C-alpha positions in Angstrom: 88.6 59.7 72.5 90.5 60.1 75.8 94.3 60.2 75.7 96.7 59.8 78.7 98.5 62.9 77.4 95.4 64.9 78.2 95.6 63.8 81.8 99.3 64.8 82.0 98.5 68.2 80.6 95.7 68.6 83.1 97.9 67.6 85.9 100.6 70.1 84.8 98.0 72.9 84.5 96.6 71.9 87.9 100.1 72.0 89.5 100.8 75.4 88.0 97.5 76.8 89.1 98.0 75.5 92.7 101.6 76.7 92.8 100.5 80.2 91.6 97.7 80.3 94.2 100.1 79.4 97.0 102.6 82.0 95.9 100.0 84.7 95.5 97.7 84.1 98.5 99.6 82.2 101.2 100.5 85.4 103.1 96.9 86.7 102.9 95.4 83.3 104.0 97.8 83.2 106.9 97.1 86.8 108.0 93.3 86.2 107.9 93.7 82.9 109.7 95.8 84.6 112.4 93.3 87.4 112.8 90.4 84.9 113.0 92.2 82.6 115.5 94.5 84.9 117.5 97.2 82.2 117.4 100.2 81.9 115.2 100.2 78.1 115.7 96.6 77.7 114.8 96.9 80.1 111.9 99.7 78.0 110.4 97.6 74.9 110.8 94.5 76.6 109.3 96.5 77.9 106.3 98.1 74.4 105.8 94.6 72.7 106.0 93.2 75.3 103.6 95.9 74.6 100.9 95.6 70.8 101.5 91.9 71.0 100.9 92.4 73.3 97.9 94.8 70.8 96.4 92.4 67.9 96.9 89.5 69.8 95.4 91.3 71.8 92.7 89.4 69.9 90.0 86.2 71.5 91.3 87.3 75.1 90.6 85.3 76.4 87.6 86.9 79.8 87.3 90.6 79.9 88.1 90.6 83.7 88.1 88.3 83.5 91.2 90.6 81.2 93.2 91.1 83.9 95.9 87.3 83.7 96.8 87.5 79.9 96.7 90.5 79.8 99.1 88.9 82.2 101.6 85.8 80.1 101.5 87.9 77.0 102.3 89.7 78.9 105.1 86.3 79.9 106.6 85.1 76.3 106.5 88.4 75.1 108.1 88.1 77.7 110.9 84.4 76.7 111.5 85.3 73.0 111.5 88.2 73.7 113.9 85.8 75.7 116.3 83.2 73.0 116.2 85.7 70.3 116.9 87.3 72.2 119.8 84.4 74.4 121.2 85.6 73.7 124.7 89.0 75.2 123.8 87.6 78.2 122.1 88.7 80.6 124.8 92.2 79.2 124.8 92.4 79.5 121.0 91.4 83.2 121.2 93.9 84.0 124.0 96.9 85.9 122.8 100.6 85.7 123.7 101.6 87.8 126.8 101.4 91.5 126.3 104.8 93.3 126.2 105.4 96.9 127.5 105.6 98.3 123.9 102.7 100.5 123.1 102.3 99.2 119.6 102.2 95.6 121.0 99.5 96.7 123.5 97.5 98.3 120.6 97.9 95.1 118.4 96.8 92.9 121.3 93.8 95.1 122.1 92.7 95.1 118.5 93.3 91.3 118.2 91.3 90.7 121.3 88.5 93.0 120.2 88.4 91.3 116.8 88.4 87.8 118.4 85.4 88.9 120.5 83.2 89.7 117.5 80.5 87.3 116.4 81.5 85.0 113.5 79.2 86.9 111.2 81.1 90.1 111.9 84.7 88.9 112.3 85.4 87.7 108.7 83.8 90.7 107.0 85.8 93.1 109.3 89.0 91.2 108.6 88.6 91.0 104.9 87.4 94.6 104.3 89.4 96.5 106.8 92.5 94.4 107.2 92.8 92.8 103.8 91.3 95.5 101.6 88.6 93.4 99.9 85.6 95.3 98.5 82.2 94.9 100.1 80.9 93.3 96.9 83.7 90.7 97.0 83.0 89.9 100.7 79.3 89.7 100.2 79.8 87.3 97.3 82.2 85.1 99.3 79.8 84.9 102.2 76.7 84.5 99.9 74.8 87.4 101.5 73.3 90.5 100.0 75.5 93.6 100.1 73.1 95.3 102.5 73.4 92.4 105.0 77.1 92.7 104.8 77.1 96.4 105.3 74.9 96.0 108.4 77.3 93.3 109.7 80.3 95.6 109.1 78.5 98.5 110.9 77.6 96.4 113.9 81.2 95.0 114.0 82.7 98.4 113.8 80.4 99.7 116.6 81.3 96.7 118.8 85.1 97.2 118.1 84.8 100.9 119.0 83.0 100.0 122.3 85.5 97.3 123.2 88.6 99.4 122.3 87.2 102.5 124.1 86.7 100.5 127.3 90.2 98.9 126.9 91.7 102.4 126.7 89.7 103.6 129.7 91.0 100.8 131.8 94.6 101.3 130.5 94.4 105.0 131.4 93.3 104.2 135.0 96.5 102.1 135.4 98.8 105.0 134.3 
């Protein structure tokens, strides 16, 4: 027989799980959102949308210990939804704030621009493995692809990044 106390206990457990997820993963979700979008404003919006969708669908999570995968999947869906809604603004979204004279800023901007130019299939694997330290097994599972497919996407993504960054540095050197 169903008791209202059971619902209250579930609500409390759900609130605690959500609060723990926000505390544990908010920074990581924001960083990945920023690296995907190239915009602080859009990254904040994507992170907020991710956690709002997570709250609404928290009852669906079967394995609370795997909430990180679940959140990244939601973020990926939010980003894809955002791009499909604003395809005509895609180039604006991927533009970065103005470059300052500081060399580390130039490097960050070059890297951000290079990452933004990757195909969607390459961008998230690069971000999660290289920037966030996820294992290839974890990323393959999140994306629902075989590990070999992920490894080839990573390889192609790295090659493309090398090419883009090398040409950026050549053009920078010509201006010195």
